[in-house]
N, C-alpha and C positions, 0 to 999 in steps of 0.2 A: 353486842351481838347476842341474839337469843338462840336457843337451841330448841328446835321442834323435832319431836321424835315420832317416827311411824312405829306403831306398836301392834303386837299380836294381842288383841283384847280377848283374853281367855276367861269366859264366864258362861254360866247358864242363863244369864240375862243378856239383854242387848242395850247397854247404856248408850245414850245418844251421842256422847262425846267420843265414843270409840268408833263411831260410824260403822258398826257391824250390822250388816243386813241379814235378814232371816233366809238367805239364799243358801240353804244347807242341805247336806245329804240326808238320806232317810234315817241314818243311824245317829243323828244329832237331835237332841231335844232342847228347845229354847223356850223359856217362859215368856209369855206374852205381856205380862204386867211387871213393870219395874219403874221405880222413880229414883233409882240410884244412879246419879249422873257422874259420880266420881269413879276414877279408874280403880279397880280392885287391886289388892296387894299383889296378886299373882299375875298381873298384866305383863305381857312381854312388849318390849319397845325397841324400835329402830330409830336411830338418830336421823333427823332431817333438818337441815339448817334453814334458818329464816332470820328476818330482821325484827328485833324488838328491844328497844332501849331499856325496858324493865328487866331484861335478863342479863345485863352487863355483869352482874355479880356471879353469874353462872359460868360464863366463858368469855374471855376477851379475844380481840382480834389481833393480838400481837404475838401469835405463836412463832413467828420467825425470829423473835428476839431471844438470843441465847445467853445463858450465863457465861461469865468471863472465862470459866475453866474449860470451855469447849472450843475456844478459839486458839489458833496456833499461828505464831509468827514464823515465817520461813526466812531463815538467814541465808540470803543469797550471796553474801560476801560483797565484794566490790560491785559497784553499778556497772552493768554492761549495756552500752548503747542506750543509756537512759533508763534501763530497767532497775527498779529499786526494790528494797525489801517490801513485803506485803503481809497483810494479816489474812489468814485463811479462816473463814467461818465454817467450822466443822464440828458436829454435823450441821447440815443446813437448817433443819427444823428440830425443835424440842418436842418431845412426846406430849400430846395434849392430855388434859385431865379427863377422866371418865365421869360424866355427871350422873350415871345410873349404876354405880357400884352396888347400891342397895335399892331394891324396889323393882321397877319394870325390867324385864329381860329384853335386850336389844335384838333386832333382826334386820336383815339387810335388803330384802326385796319388798318394795312397797306393794301393798295389797295382797301379798302372798297369804294363802290360807292353809291351815292344817287342822286336823281333827284329833284331839287328845281326850280319850275317855269320855266321848260323848259331848265334848265341849269344843266350840269353834275358836280358833285363834287366827287372827288376821292382822297383818302389819298395817298400822294406821298412824297418822300424825299425832304426836304427843308433845305438848308444850311443857318443858321442864320448869319454866318460871311459874306457870299457873298450876303445875302438877295435875294436868288434865289433858284429855284428848281434844283435838281441835276439830270441831265440826266443819268449819269454813276456813281451810288453810288458804294462804295467799295463792292466787292462781299461778303465778310464776313459780312459786315453790312446788306446787303440785305438779306442774309441767316438768320441772327439772327431775323430780323423782319418778314421774311416769316414764321419762326418757331413760333413766337408769334402769328401770324395770324392764323396759322393752329391749334395751341393749343386753342386759344380763341373760334374759330368757330366750331371746330370738335373734340375736345378731353376733353371737360369739360361740361358734361350734368348737367344743373342746377348749374354750377360753380364747380362741383366736378370732380377731375381728374380721368379719366378712359381711358382704351385702346380700340380703335375702332377695331372691327373685321369685315372683309368683307365677302361677300358671295362667292367671287371668288378671285383668286390671283390678286394682284395689283403690277405689275413689276415697278421697278424704272423708272421714267419718265412718268408714267401715269398722264394725266392732272388732275388738281384739280377738274375740273367740273365733271370728271368721278368718281374718288374715293370718292368724297364728296357727291355724289348723294344718297339720302336716299334709293333709290331702290337697292343700292349695300351694304347697311348696314345690318349686320347679328345680332350683339349683342355687348354689352359692356363686357369687362373683366378687371380684375385687380382692380375692385372697392373696394375690401377688403382692399387695401392699400391706399385708396383715401385720408385719413386724412394726412398721411405723405407727399404724392406727391402733394396734394393741398398746403400744407405748402411750399414745395420746389418751386412750381409755384409762390406763394406769395412772396418768397424771390426775385425771378426774377422781379416781378412787383415793389417791393420796390427799388431795385437797378436801374431799368430803370427810375423810377420817380426821384430818387436822382440825376441822370445824366441829365435828360431832364428838370425837373422842370415845365412841362406844366400842365395845368388844366386837360386835357384829361387823362394824365397818373396818376394824383392824383386821379381822380374819378375811374379810372380802379383799382388802388391799394386799395382804400377804399372799393369798392364793393367786391374785393377778400378777404379783411379782414373780411367783414361781412359773406362771405361764410365760412371762417375758423371758425368763432364764432358759426355758425349754427350747426357745428358738435357737439357742446355742447348743444345747445338749444333744439335740437330735442329729446334728451334723457329725458328732464324734471328733471334731477338730477344734481344739481350744481357741476361743476367740473368733470363730467363724459363724456368722449369723445366717440362719435360714430365713427366707421370706415367709414360709409357712410349711407345715407338714400335712400329709394327707394319706389316704389309702388308695392305691391304684387297684381298681376292681375290673372284672371282666365286663365287656360291653353287655348291656341289658340288665345289669344289676340295679334293682330299684334304688333311687336316690333317697337320701335321708337328711333332715335338717340337723341331726345330732352330730354329724361328722362331715368333713370335706372329702368328697370322692373325686377321683379323676378316672377317665376311661381310656385315655390314649397315653402311651408311654412317651415321655419327652426324654430323649437320650443324650441331651447335651449337658446342661448344668443342673438337671434334676437327678437326684441320686437316692439309692436305697438307704434307709436308716440302718447304720451298722449295729448289729446285735440288739435288735429291738426288744428282745426278751429281758434284757438287763435294765431297761428303762421302765421303772414301775409306774410312771405317770401316764404312759401311753394307754389309750382306751383298750379294753379287752378285745374289741372287734378287730383291732390291728393285728392281734396275735391269734385270731380264730381260724386263719387259713383262707378267709374270703378273698384277700388280696395281698398286695405288697406295701408295707409302710415305706413312704418316701418323703423327701424334703426338697423344696425348691430353693435353688441357689441364686447366684449372680446378685448378691446384695448391693444396693446402692447406698450412697451417703444418706439419702432420705430414710431408708430402712434403719440404718444405724442410729438415726435420731431417736428411735424408739427407746432403746436402752440407754443411750448417751444422756438423754434428758431425765429419764425417770430413776435410774439406779442411784445417782447421787442424791436425788430428792428423798428416796425411800430408805436409803441405807441406815441412817441414824434412828429411824422409827422401828426398825425390825428387831425382834427379840431373839430370833434363831441365829446363833453365831455361825453355824455351818452355812446357812443361806447367804449370809453376808460374805463369808469367805469364798463361796462359789461365785458370787457376783464380782468380787474383786479379781478372782482368777480369770474370768472370762474377759473382763474389760482390759486388764493389764495385758493378757495374751493377745488381744486384738491390737492394741497399740504396738506391741512388740512384733506383730506379724507384718506390719507395714514395711514395704521395701523402698529403699532410698534410690532415687535417680538424680543424677547431676548432668546438667547441660552446661558445658564450659566454653570459655573463650569466645563469647558472643561478640565482644568488642572488635574481634578480628574478622568478623563476618557480618557486615551490615545487613545483607539480605536475610540471613538467618535470624538476626535480631528482630527485624520487621515481621518476618513470617511467624515467629513464636509469639510476638506480641499480639498479632491478629488472632492467632489460633487460641491462645489462652485467655485473652481479655475481650475479644470480639469487638464489634463496632459501637458498643454502648458504654464505652469507658468514659467516665466523667471525673476529672481530677480537680482537686482544689489547688490553689496556687502554691501551697507549701508541700504538696505531695511529692513523692519520689518521681524522678524522671526515668521512665523505662528505657530510654535510649542510653542511660548510663550503666545498665545491667551488663555484667560480664558472665554471671553464672545464675542459673535457675535451679533450685532444689525442689524436688517433688518427693512425696511419700505416697506409695500406691499399694492397693490391696490385691494380691495375686489370687487368681481364680483357680479352683479345681474343676476340671471338666474331663471329658472323655479323651482329650488330646494329651493330658499330662497326669492322669490319675495314678500311673505306675511310678512316677518320679516326684510327685508333689510332696513338698515338705510341710506337713501340718503340725509340726511340733511347736511348743511354746518356747520362744527364744528368750535368752537371758535379759536382753534389754532392747531398747529402740536401736534400729540399725543405724550406725554412724558411717560405716564404710559403704560406698555406693554399690548397689546391685547392678546397675547399668550406668555407663558413662557415654554421653554423646559429646564429642569434641568438634566444635564448629570449624576447626582448622583441618580436620581429617578429610581425606579423599572420600571416605565412606559416609560422611556426615549426612548427606541428603538421603541415602538409603537407610541409614540408622534412624533418621527422623521419621521416614515413612513407615518403617516397621513399628516404631513406638506408637505412631498415630493409629495404625491398624490394631495394635494390642489394646489401645484405649477404647476402640469402637465397640459398641455393644449391640447385640450379642454375636460374637464371632467364634468363640470357643477355640482359640488358638493356644499353642503350648505355653506361651507367656502372657495369656490373657489377663487383663486388669479389670477387676470389678468396679473400682472407683479410685479416685486420686485426689490428693490435696497438694496444692502448689502455694505454700505459705510465703514464698519469695515475692509473689506478685498479686495474690488474691487475699483480700482481708478476711473474707468469710472462711477461707481454708485455714488461715493463720489462727482465727478464733477457735475453729474446731480442734486444731492441734493443741492449742493452749488448754482448751477444755479437757481433752483426753489426758494431757500430761498432768494437769492439776488433779484430775480424778485419780490417776495412778499414785500421785504423791499423797493424797488424802487417804487412799486405801492402805498404802504401805508405810508411809512416814519416811520414805527414802529420799534424801535431798538431791540425789542425782537427777531426779525428774525436774526439779527446780533449775538445776544447772543446765539441763537440756533446753528448757523453755527459754532461759535467758540467751 
């Protein structure tokens, strides 16, 4: 695997391999004559990955293979229902080598320009194997880094992923200078799913750093990790994820592509950011008095996939121990916040068993011959995430619990005279969005849904990896 680097070619000349064009400001002087095609010593570079067998000695593609001392065997004791001891690969990835410790300076945004002392610097593609800038990069490579550029600059207000809406149609081929013009910006949309898509973006940041290994891509990845963590921090509730944060502004306030604005107050699961002045990462505009800093709640499992996928990936790559501790705290507190519900004695109520099977599995259930028989179930165990809203804000317990809840929060007994009513109340609490006192954001039913069981195993193993506490392995078994 070769490493191609986009570099800030800083020079009074315009070398052809740097792809620097004389489209400069009046304060920049560029010599018209040069035959120096090599990158100067003070060239700045950004890593961009490409395929070149000649560069195999620069960086290999086996970054996921870890040395033996970073694996951990979990001693689970006796086998429980076929569960055996396992080997945990932790951290997931090894830190990649930096190919430009000496020489070019790395940068993160393809084609970004700056002017330093009358010299133009622009991020361009640089081939480490050839030690030269690439005039004709692979079209797919260029497209990938063009996408990264557009996402970083135009689709992530305050780091949060959102979809840019224009005032007029923007046909394919419209110049970047036109569609990116703030005068053509109408609003942001899709911000309600920002937590999951910011996590998806962070996945790309991680993979890019693993391939390039440069300092610029590390810093880019670390900052996006902090953005992902802030979805938790803005709520003020350990382990509680926001969908996004925004500024509630008066009607008529001019919109901006720099931040997410809302104009109408949503009084259910949208809430004020508590003590915003204590959060040094919030934009200055949030504290200017223009509006009220708020966060959007009702997080789904989809939104939780953002941090659940990326935090284990990035954890071992991070240098900041406090950042790693903060990640561990939020994810462990989330797992501990899940409330346990048990539905018991289903074998004594055939109608209830059929009803729950239909409700939780639907009509698309396809079983293999050796799968469990749902008609044999006597108990269903659920883990649910309780919602904070206007119906329970005075009594909601947002503290970080000591461990995963083992005693049930609610019990539905199929032999009880109130079972039907209890089931209806549970179904209503699971419906979204209702904002009831015992409203449930999302739920896992590992007893009968394989995907939910996988989620719970993932969360539990993550907590074990973060803490080293074997009680999480015991719970998983």
